[in-house]
C-alpha positions as CSV (number, residue, x, y, z in Angstrom):
1,X,6.4,6.8,-54.7
2,X,4.6,4.7,-52.1
3,X,7.1,5.8,-49.4
4,X,6.0,9.4,-49.7
5,X,2.3,8.5,-49.2
6,X,2.9,6.2,-46.2
7,X,1.6,7.6,-42.9
8,X,1.7,6.2,-39.4
9,X,-2.1,6.5,-39.3
10,X,-2.6,4.3,-42.4
11,X,-4.0,0.8,-41.8
12,X,-1.6,-2.0,-42.6
13,X,-4.2,-3.7,-44.8
14,X,-4.7,-0.6,-46.9
15,X,-1.0,-0.2,-47.3
16,X,-0.5,-3.7,-48.5
17,X,-3.4,-3.3,-51.0
18,X,-1.9,0.0,-52.2
19,X,1.5,-1.6,-52.7
20,X,-0.1,-4.4,-54.8
21,X,1.0,-7.1,-52.4
22,X,-2.6,-8.3,-51.7
23,X,-6.0,-7.8,-53.3
24,X,-9.1,-6.3,-51.7
25,X,-10.7,-9.8,-51.7
26,X,-7.7,-11.3,-49.9
27,X,-7.8,-8.5,-47.3
28,X,-11.5,-9.2,-46.7
29,X,-10.8,-12.9,-46.2
30,X,-7.9,-12.2,-43.9
31,X,-10.0,-9.8,-41.8
32,X,-12.7,-12.5,-41.4
33,X,-10.0,-15.0,-40.3
34,X,-8.6,-12.5,-37.9
35,X,-11.9,-12.1,-36.2
36,X,-11.9,-15.8,-35.5
37,X,-8.3,-16.3,-34.4
38,X,-7.7,-13.0,-32.6
39,X,-4.2,-12.5,-34.0
40,X,-3.0,-9.3,-35.6
41,X,-3.8,-8.8,-39.3
42,X,-0.1,-9.2,-40.4
43,X,0.2,-12.5,-38.7
44,X,-3.0,-13.8,-40.3
45,X,-1.9,-12.7,-43.8
46,X,1.4,-14.5,-43.4
47,X,-0.2,-17.6,-41.9
48,X,-2.7,-17.7,-44.8
49,X,0.2,-17.4,-47.3
50,X,-1.1,-14.2,-48.9
51,X,2.0,-12.1,-48.3
52,X,5.6,-12.9,-47.5
53,X,6.9,-11.8,-44.1
54,X,9.8,-10.0,-45.8
55,X,7.4,-7.8,-47.7
56,X,5.2,-7.3,-44.6
57,X,8.1,-6.1,-42.4
58,X,9.4,-3.8,-45.2
59,X,5.9,-2.1,-45.2
60,X,5.7,-2.1,-41.4
61,X,9.2,-0.4,-41.2
62,X,8.1,2.4,-43.4
63,X,4.8,2.7,-41.6
64,X,6.4,2.9,-38.1
65,X,9.6,4.7,-39.3
66,X,11.9,2.2,-37.6
67,X,14.4,-0.4,-38.7
68,X,13.2,-3.8,-39.7
69,X,14.7,-7.2,-38.8
70,X,14.4,-10.6,-40.4
71,X,14.4,-13.0,-37.5
72,X,14.8,-16.0,-39.8
73,X,18.3,-14.9,-40.6
74,X,19.3,-14.6,-36.9
75,X,20.9,-17.9,-35.9
76,X,21.9,-17.0,-32.3
77,X,21.0,-14.5,-29.6
78,X,23.2,-14.3,-26.5
79,X,21.5,-16.1,-23.6
80,X,22.4,-13.2,-21.2
81,X,20.5,-10.8,-23.5
82,X,17.5,-13.1,-23.5
83,X,17.5,-13.2,-19.7
84,X,17.3,-9.4,-19.5
85,X,13.6,-9.6,-20.5
86,X,11.5,-11.7,-18.2
87,X,9.4,-14.4,-19.9
88,X,6.1,-13.0,-18.8
89,X,7.0,-9.6,-20.3
90,X,8.2,-11.2,-23.6
91,X,5.0,-13.2,-24.0
92,X,2.6,-10.6,-22.8
93,X,3.9,-7.8,-25.2
94,X,5.4,-10.2,-27.8
95,X,8.9,-8.8,-27.7
96,X,12.3,-10.3,-28.2
97,X,15.6,-8.8,-27.0
98,X,18.3,-9.0,-29.7
99,X,21.4,-7.3,-28.6
100,X,22.8,-4.9,-26.0
101,X,25.3,-2.1,-26.8
102,X,26.3,0.1,-23.9
103,X,23.1,1.3,-22.3
104,X,20.9,0.5,-25.2
105,X,18.9,-2.7,-25.6
106,X,17.6,-3.5,-29.1
107,X,14.2,-5.3,-29.0
108,X,12.2,-6.8,-31.8
109,X,8.5,-5.9,-31.6
110,X,5.4,-6.5,-33.8
111,X,4.2,-3.0,-32.8
112,X,7.1,-0.7,-32.1
113,X,4.7,2.1,-31.2
114,X,3.5,0.2,-28.1
115,X,4.7,2.8,-25.5
116,X,3.4,0.7,-22.6
117,X,5.6,-2.2,-23.6
118,X,8.6,0.1,-24.2
119,X,8.1,1.8,-20.8
120,X,7.8,-1.6,-19.0
121,X,11.0,-2.9,-20.8
122,X,12.9,0.3,-19.8
123,X,11.7,0.0,-16.2
124,X,12.3,-3.7,-15.8
125,X,15.7,-3.8,-17.5
126,X,17.1,-0.4,-16.6
127,X,18.3,0.1,-20.2
128,X,17.3,2.5,-23.0
129,X,15.1,0.6,-25.5
130,X,15.6,0.7,-29.3
131,X,12.6,-0.9,-30.9
132,X,12.8,-2.6,-34.3
133,X,9.9,-4.1,-36.2
134,X,9.6,-7.8,-36.9
135,X,6.9,-9.9,-38.5
136,X,4.5,-11.3,-35.9
137,X,4.6,-14.8,-37.4
138,X,8.3,-15.3,-37.0
139,X,8.4,-13.2,-33.8
140,X,5.9,-15.6,-32.1
141,X,8.0,-18.6,-33.1
142,X,11.2,-16.9,-31.9
143,X,9.7,-16.0,-28.5
144,X,8.4,-19.6,-28.1
145,X,11.8,-20.9,-29.0
146,X,13.9,-18.7,-26.8
147,X,11.7,-18.7,-23.7
148,X,10.9,-22.4,-24.0
149,X,7.1,-22.2,-23.4
150,X,4.2,-24.0,-25.1
151,X,5.0,-27.5,-26.3
152,X,8.5,-27.6,-24.7
153,X,6.8,-27.1,-21.3
154,X,4.6,-30.1,-22.0
155,X,7.5,-32.3,-22.9
156,X,9.6,-31.2,-19.9
157,X,6.7,-32.0,-17.5
158,X,6.1,-35.4,-19.0
159,X,9.8,-36.2,-18.9
160,X,10.1,-35.3,-15.2
161,X,7.0,-37.2,-14.2
162,X,7.3,-40.4,-12.2
163,X,3.9,-42.0,-12.0
164,X,4.9,-44.3,-9.1
165,X,5.3,-41.4,-6.8
166,X,1.8,-40.1,-7.3
167,X,-1.4,-41.4,-5.8
168,X,-4.9,-39.9,-5.7
169,X,-5.9,-40.4,-2.1
170,X,-9.5,-39.4,-2.4
171,X,-11.3,-40.0,-5.7
172,X,-15.0,-40.3,-6.2
173,X,-17.0,-43.1,-7.9
174,X,-18.0,-40.9,-10.8
175,X,-15.4,-42.6,-13.0
176,X,-17.2,-46.0,-12.8
177,X,-20.6,-44.4,-13.4
178,X,-19.5,-42.5,-16.5
179,X,-17.3,-45.3,-18.0
180,X,-19.7,-46.1,-20.8
181,X,-19.5,-42.6,-22.4
182,X,-17.1,-41.7,-25.2
183,X,-15.8,-38.8,-23.2
184,X,-15.0,-41.1,-20.3
185,X,-13.1,-43.4,-22.6
186,X,-11.0,-40.5,-23.7
187,X,-10.4,-39.3,-20.2
188,X,-9.1,-42.7,-19.1
189,X,-6.5,-42.8,-21.9
190,X,-2.9,-42.8,-20.6
191,X,-1.8,-39.5,-22.2
192,X,-4.6,-37.6,-20.5
193,X,-4.0,-39.2,-17.1
194,X,-0.3,-38.7,-17.4
195,X,-0.6,-35.1,-18.5
196,X,-2.9,-34.1,-15.6
197,X,-0.6,-35.9,-13.1
198,X,2.4,-34.1,-14.7
199,X,0.7,-30.7,-14.4
200,X,-0.1,-31.3,-10.7
201,X,3.3,-32.6,-9.9
202,X,5.2,-29.8,-11.8
203,X,3.1,-27.1,-10.1
204,X,4.0,-28.5,-6.7
205,X,7.7,-28.8,-7.6
206,X,7.8,-25.2,-8.9
207,X,6.2,-23.9,-5.7
208,X,3.0,-22.7,-7.5
209,X,0.0,-21.5,-5.5
210,X,-2.5,-21.9,-8.3
211,X,-3.0,-23.8,-11.6
212,X,-5.1,-22.2,-14.4
213,X,-6.4,-24.4,-17.2
214,X,-8.0,-22.1,-19.8
215,X,-9.8,-23.2,-22.9
216,X,-10.0,-20.9,-25.9
217,X,-11.4,-21.3,-29.4
218,X,-8.2,-22.5,-31.0
219,X,-6.0,-23.4,-28.1
220,X,-5.7,-24.5,-24.5
221,X,-3.4,-22.6,-22.1
222,X,-2.0,-23.8,-18.8
223,X,-0.5,-21.3,-16.4
224,X,1.0,-21.5,-12.9
225,X,1.0,-18.7,-10.3
226,X,4.4,-18.8,-8.8
227,X,5.4,-16.1,-6.3
228,X,2.2,-14.2,-7.1
229,X,2.8,-14.0,-10.8
230,X,1.1,-16.1,-13.5
231,X,3.5,-17.9,-16.0
232,X,2.4,-19.7,-19.1
233,X,3.7,-23.3,-18.9
234,X,2.3,-25.0,-21.9
235,X,-0.4,-25.2,-24.5
236,X,-1.6,-28.8,-24.7
237,X,-3.1,-30.1,-28.0
238,X,-6.6,-28.6,-28.6
239,X,-8.1,-32.1,-29.1
240,X,-7.4,-32.8,-25.4
241,X,-9.4,-29.8,-24.2
242,X,-12.6,-31.7,-23.1
243,X,-10.7,-34.7,-21.8
244,X,-8.4,-32.6,-19.6
245,X,-11.3,-30.7,-18.0
246,X,-13.2,-33.9,-17.4
247,X,-10.2,-35.7,-15.9
248,X,-9.7,-32.9,-13.3
249,X,-13.5,-32.9,-12.5
250,X,-13.4,-36.7,-12.0
251,X,-10.5,-36.4,-9.6
252,X,-12.3,-33.7,-7.7
253,X,-15.5,-35.8,-7.6
254,X,-17.5,-33.3,-9.7
255,X,-20.2,-34.0,-12.3
256,X,-18.6,-34.1,-15.7
257,X,-21.9,-34.0,-17.4
258,X,-22.8,-30.6,-15.9
259,X,-21.0,-27.8,-17.8
260,X,-23.5,-25.0,-17.3
261,X,-22.8,-23.9,-13.7
262,X,-19.7,-23.4,-11.6
263,X,-18.6,-26.3,-9.4
264,X,-16.2,-26.6,-6.4
265,X,-14.3,-29.7,-5.3
266,X,-11.2,-31.1,-3.8
267,X,-8.3,-33.4,-4.8
268,X,-5.9,-34.9,-2.3
269,X,-2.7,-36.4,-3.8
270,X,0.2,-38.1,-2.1
271,X,3.5,-37.3,-3.7
272,X,6.2,-39.4,-2.0
273,X,5.8,-38.5,1.7
274,X,4.0,-35.3,1.0
275,X,0.2,-35.0,1.0
276,X,-1.0,-32.1,-1.2
277,X,-4.5,-30.6,-1.1
278,X,-5.9,-29.1,-4.3
279,X,-9.1,-26.9,-4.1
280,X,-10.8,-27.1,-7.5
281,X,-13.1,-24.5,-9.0
282,X,-14.7,-24.7,-12.4
283,X,-16.3,-21.9,-14.3
284,X,-18.3,-22.1,-17.6
285,X,-16.7,-20.0,-20.4
286,X,-17.4,-19.2,-24.0
287,X,-15.2,-22.1,-25.3
288,X,-15.4,-24.5,-22.3
289,X,-14.9,-24.6,-18.6
290,X,-12.0,-22.8,-17.0
291,X,-10.5,-24.7,-14.1
292,X,-8.4,-23.2,-11.3
293,X,-6.8,-25.4,-8.7
294,X,-5.6,-23.8,-5.5
295,X,-2.6,-25.7,-4.0
296,X,-2.4,-26.1,-0.3
297,X,0.9,-27.7,0.6
298,X,1.3,-27.9,4.4
299,X,5.0,-28.7,4.1
300,X,5.5,-25.2,2.7
301,X,3.5,-23.5,5.4
302,X,5.7,-21.4,7.6
303,X,4.1,-20.4,10.9
304,X,7.1,-19.0,12.7
305,X,6.2,-15.4,13.3
306,X,9.8,-14.4,13.9
307,X,10.7,-15.4,10.3
308,X,8.1,-13.3,8.6
309,X,10.4,-10.3,8.3
310,X,8.5,-7.8,10.4
311,X,10.7,-5.0,11.6
312,X,11.6,-5.3,15.3
313,X,9.3,-2.6,16.6
314,X,6.4,-3.7,14.4
315,X,6.9,-7.4,15.5
316,X,7.1,-6.4,19.2
317,X,3.8,-4.4,18.9
318,X,2.0,-7.2,17.0
319,X,3.1,-9.9,19.5
320,X,2.1,-7.7,22.4
321,X,-1.4,-7.3,20.9
322,X,-2.0,-11.0,20.4
323,X,-0.8,-11.7,23.9
324,X,-3.5,-9.5,25.4
325,X,-6.3,-11.5,27.1
326,X,-9.0,-9.5,25.3
327,X,-9.6,-7.0,22.5
328,X,-9.5,-7.3,18.7
329,X,-6.5,-7.6,16.3
330,X,-7.3,-7.1,12.6
331,X,-5.1,-8.1,9.6
332,X,-6.0,-6.4,6.3
333,X,-5.0,-6.6,2.7
334,X,-6.2,-7.8,-0.7
335,X,-6.9,-11.4,-1.5
336,X,-3.7,-13.5,-1.7
337,X,-1.7,-11.1,0.5
338,X,-1.0,-13.7,3.2
339,X,-3.6,-12.6,5.8
340,X,-4.6,-16.1,6.8
341,X,-1.0,-17.3,7.2
342,X,-0.3,-14.3,9.5
343,X,-3.3,-15.2,11.6
344,X,-2.4,-18.9,11.7
345,X,1.1,-17.9,12.9
346,X,-0.4,-15.7,15.5
347,X,-2.5,-18.5,16.8
348,X,0.4,-20.9,17.0
349,X,2.3,-18.3,18.9
350,X,-0.3,-18.2,21.6
351,X,-1.6,-21.8,21.3
352,X,-1.0,-23.3,24.8
353,X,-2.7,-26.0,26.7
354,X,-4.6,-23.7,29.0
355,X,-6.5,-21.8,26.3
356,X,-9.5,-22.7,24.1
357,X,-9.1,-21.5,20.6
358,X,-12.0,-21.6,18.1
359,X,-12.0,-20.5,14.4
360,X,-14.7,-19.9,11.8
361,X,-13.2,-20.0,8.3
362,X,-14.2,-20.0,4.7
363,X,-12.5,-22.3,3.8
364,X,-10.4,-24.0,6.4
365,X,-7.1,-24.0,4.5
366,X,-4.9,-25.9,7.0
367,X,-5.5,-28.0,10.0
368,X,-3.9,-26.6,13.1
369,X,-3.1,-28.9,16.0
370,X,-5.0,-28.0,19.2
371,X,-7.3,-25.5,17.5
372,X,-11.1,-26.1,17.1
373,X,-11.7,-25.1,13.4
374,X,-15.2,-24.7,11.8
375,X,-15.9,-24.5,8.1
376,X,-18.8,-22.0,7.5
377,X,-21.5,-23.1,5.1
378,X,-23.8,-20.2,4.3
379,X,-26.1,-22.4,2.1
380,X,-27.3,-24.1,5.3
381,X,-27.3,-21.1,7.5
382,X,-23.9,-21.7,9.1
383,X,-22.5,-18.2,8.6
384,X,-19.7,-16.3,10.4
385,X,-22.3,-14.6,12.6
386,X,-24.0,-17.9,13.6
387,X,-20.7,-19.5,14.3
388,X,-19.7,-16.6,16.5
389,X,-22.9,-16.9,18.5
390,X,-22.3,-20.6,19.0
391,X,-18.6,-20.0,20.0
392,X,-19.6,-17.7,22.8
393,X,-21.5,-20.6,24.4
394,X,-18.3,-22.8,24.1
395,X,-16.2,-21.1,26.7
396,X,-13.6,-19.7,24.3
397,X,-10.5,-17.7,25.2
398,X,-9.4,-16.8,21.6
399,X,-11.7,-16.6,18.5
400,X,-10.6,-16.3,14.9
401,X,-13.2,-15.0,12.4
402,X,-12.2,-15.6,8.8
403,X,-13.5,-12.2,7.7
404,X,-15.7,-9.4,9.0
405,X,-18.0,-8.9,6.0
406,X,-21.1,-7.3,7.5
407,X,-22.5,-5.4,10.5
408,X,-23.9,-8.6,12.2
409,X,-20.5,-10.3,12.2
410,X,-18.7,-7.1,13.2
411,X,-21.2,-6.5,16.0
412,X,-20.8,-9.9,17.6
413,X,-17.0,-9.8,17.2
414,X,-16.8,-6.4,18.8
415,X,-19.0,-7.7,21.7
416,X,-16.8,-10.7,22.2
417,X,-13.7,-8.5,22.3
418,X,-15.3,-6.3,24.9
419,X,-16.4,-9.2,27.1
420,X,-13.0,-10.8,27.8
421,X,-12.1,-12.6,24.6
422,X,-9.2,-12.1,22.2
423,X,-10.7,-11.8,18.6
424,X,-8.6,-12.1,15.5
425,X,-10.0,-11.4,12.0
426,X,-9.4,-9.9,8.6
427,X,-10.9,-7.1,6.4
428,X,-10.2,-6.0,2.8
429,X,-8.9,-2.4,3.1
430,X,-5.9,-0.6,1.6
431,X,-4.0,0.3,4.7
432,X,-4.2,0.0,8.5
433,X,-5.9,3.3,9.3
434,X,-8.7,2.9,6.7
435,X,-9.6,-0.4,8.5
436,X,-10.9,1.7,11.4
437,X,-13.1,3.8,9.2
438,X,-14.3,0.7,7.3
439,X,-15.7,-0.7,10.6
440,X,-17.6,2.5,11.2
441,X,-18.8,2.6,7.6
442,X,-20.5,-0.8,8.0
443,X,-22.3,0.5,11.1
444,X,-20.2,-0.2,14.2
445,X,-20.4,2.7,16.7
446,X,-17.1,4.7,17.0
447,X,-16.9,4.3,20.7
448,X,-17.2,0.5,20.3
449,X,-14.4,0.5,17.7
450,X,-12.2,2.6,19.9
451,X,-12.8,0.4,23.0
452,X,-12.4,-3.0,21.2
453,X,-9.6,-2.7,18.6
454,X,-6.1,-3.1,19.9
455,X,-4.1,-3.2,16.7
456,X,-4.4,-3.3,12.9
457,X,-1.9,-4.8,10.5
458,X,-2.0,-4.1,6.8
459,X,0.2,-6.4,4.6
460,X,1.3,-7.2,1.1
461,X,3.4,-9.9,-0.5
462,X,6.3,-9.0,-2.8
463,X,8.6,-11.4,-4.7
464,X,12.1,-11.9,-3.2
465,X,15.2,-11.5,-5.4
466,X,16.8,-14.8,-6.3
467,X,19.9,-15.1,-4.1
468,X,21.8,-17.0,-6.8
469,X,21.7,-14.2,-9.4
470,X,21.3,-11.1,-7.3
471,X,23.3,-8.1,-8.6
472,X,23.3,-4.4,-7.7
473,X,21.5,-2.1,-10.1
474,X,20.7,1.6,-10.6
475,X,17.6,3.6,-11.7
476,X,17.3,6.8,-13.7
477,X,16.4,9.8,-11.6
478,X,13.2,10.1,-13.6
479,X,12.1,6.7,-12.5
480,X,12.8,7.6,-8.8
481,X,10.9,10.8,-9.2
482,X,7.9,9.0,-10.7
483,X,8.1,6.7,-7.7
484,X,8.0,9.8,-5.4
485,X,11.2,8.8,-3.7
486,X,13.2,12.0,-2.7
487,X,16.6,12.3,-4.4
488,X,18.4,12.5,-1.0
489,X,16.6,9.3,0.2
490,X,17.3,7.5,-3.0
491,X,21.0,8.3,-2.7
492,X,21.1,6.3,0.5
493,X,19.4,3.2,-0.9
494,X,21.2,0.3,-2.6
495,X,19.1,-1.2,-5.3
496,X,19.3,-4.8,-6.4
497,X,17.7,-7.1,-9.0
498,X,18.0,-10.7,-10.1
499,X,19.6,-11.3,-13.5
500,X,17.7,-14.6,-14.0
501,X,19.2,-18.1,-13.7
502,X,18.1,-21.7,-13.7
503,X,17.2,-21.7,-10.0
504,X,14.6,-19.0,-10.5
505,X,13.4,-20.1,-14.0
506,X,15.1,-16.9,-15.4
507,X,12.6,-14.6,-13.6
508,X,15.1,-13.1,-11.2
509,X,12.8,-13.9,-8.2
510,X,12.5,-16.8,-5.9
511,X,10.0,-16.9,-3.0
512,X,8.0,-14.1,-1.4
513,X,8.4,-11.6,1.4
514,X,5.7,-9.8,3.4
515,X,5.5,-6.0,3.8
516,X,3.8,-4.9,7.0
517,X,2.2,-1.7,8.3
518,X,1.5,-2.3,12.0
519,X,-0.7,0.3,13.7
520,X,-1.3,0.0,17.5
521,X,-4.5,1.8,18.6
522,X,-3.0,4.1,21.1
523,X,-4.8,6.4,23.5
524,X,-4.4,9.3,21.1
525,X,-5.8,7.3,18.2
526,X,-8.7,6.1,20.3
527,X,-9.7,9.7,21.0
528,X,-9.5,10.4,17.2
529,X,-11.8,7.5,16.5
530,X,-14.4,8.8,19.0
531,X,-14.1,12.3,17.6
532,X,-14.7,11.0,14.0
533,X,-11.3,11.9,12.5
534,X,-10.4,10.7,9.0
535,X,-8.2,7.7,8.2
536,X,-5.5,10.1,6.8
537,X,-5.3,12.0,10.1
538,X,-5.0,8.7,12.1
539,X,-2.3,7.5,9.7
540,X,-0.3,10.7,10.2
541,X,-0.5,10.2,13.9
542,X,0.6,6.6,13.7
543,X,3.6,7.6,11.5
544,X,4.5,10.3,14.0
545,X,4.4,7.5,16.7
546,X,6.9,5.5,14.7
547,X,4.8,3.3,12.4
548,X,6.4,2.3,9.1
549,X,3.9,2.5,6.1
550,X,3.8,-0.3,3.6
551,X,5.9,1.8,1.2
552,X,8.5,2.6,3.9
553,X,8.7,-1.0,4.9
554,X,9.1,-2.0,1.3
555,X,12.0,0.5,0.8
556,X,13.7,-1.0,3.9
557,X,13.5,-4.4,2.2
558,X,14.8,-2.9,-1.1
559,X,17.8,-1.5,0.7
560,X,18.5,-4.9,2.3
561,X,18.5,-6.6,-1.1
562,X,15.4,-8.6,-0.3
563,X,13.2,-7.4,-3.1
564,X,13.2,-4.9,-6.0
565,X,11.9,-1.4,-6.4
566,X,9.5,-2.6,-9.1
567,X,7.8,-5.0,-6.7
568,X,7.4,-2.4,-3.9
569,X,6.0,0.2,-6.3
570,X,3.6,-2.4,-7.8
571,X,2.2,-3.4,-4.4
572,X,2.2,-0.2,-2.3
573,X,1.0,3.4,-2.6
574,X,3.1,6.4,-1.7
């Protein structure tokens, strides 16, 4: 019998041929189509009508030795069960929760041997996972239906859009110059204009920081980055691909005829009483230009340092450092971790009438009242280093350098800090202590680092638990052990998560919270710098002096119900 010969290592195409469900010629045709559409072979065979999904799932069930499920016969799934799996996990791994019995969650999967997906489901839900196999064709349809992505997202955006509240404040004259072309005619059509306005408006309403418009061979995908995580919002019709790209480029005053090189631009839109700044970047790809719009909404900018969530001792040390008349304060972390916002808040804390504050930024993200801000332009020689040299002839008290990237910039910044100026800047390092060694790696002498640097702050951003659907939760001891949290410490921590609700778009998260590792450069650490001690040794000394590491600060926020253990583990190292 075929059952006896079925092995988990057999290819699904060969199994279907062996069972007489498809021919060798059909398999070859399906494989060719699969290379073009990128889907799994089973999905392609069903879509081409070569095999029924019932026969396919029966073969898959024997191959994977799990139960099969026919999703077409399932009329209803409990909404509470659907909310147990976040939309981004369901779409990324193509999984659908079906039912929960006790501590076991049954999940339909196209590939039930995907251990990464099962582990992530177990970790994010806190339940044991029972995988069952389903045909990919109906599974995709079911995921789209239950998580309301793709075309539903398009319709929702268009329904919510009110054109009268939207106005492009700055728009170039390119539209008039290109009006004779066929593409321009398509771009000016109402559906394209309305859709782009709808995407921009919806992104602002959802609190997104970025919009991604991504063209592929057979589809266009639109995603928003909300609270640091990308979410798929819709897939507009493929025929609109070129028109959508060109419409955004026209609004940003870019050349729509140039598709071979990256371009950067800017869109300013007035939405009611709010003025929103979109920074636009285009990048040529295999199937068209990908567009990313960075959203800068000044109304959402919080510059009150007391509300950042630093622990009292860390906040006291940070404020003390920025109130020094001279020296250097560094903020470090990866891109998108909130470094610029922290520095802006620091400037506003010390921005008084009797000081001259000057900044060199790339780019200038927000205009600060009473601060002299300069946009660096390396293409014409206006670099961070050249700005710093000019600043020193402008009688400054406080200088902000967007980033210390090289020895020349670091050398001038250190010199300024040693000659009576307060210098604020950023670096890209993993923690506070390694920032010190990073400066020495790029060529700054240890005695200059020890003399100039007053304090280093490392930071990360994690998602906050939605206050509307927050519930207490527990984790298996194995998960806590893998997170390197001692059992006795874990027993003292209360863990929470968001179940998912309308207010948080069923994600369980709403807003973001900073984690901070604030390391003052004490006399003991200065001696370590001069003697060439490693970052690990300096970190140990800082912890002994009372510094909370990023992981420790994260666990404090977990215990307070601010964020989840998953977020802290994702953003920090033990």
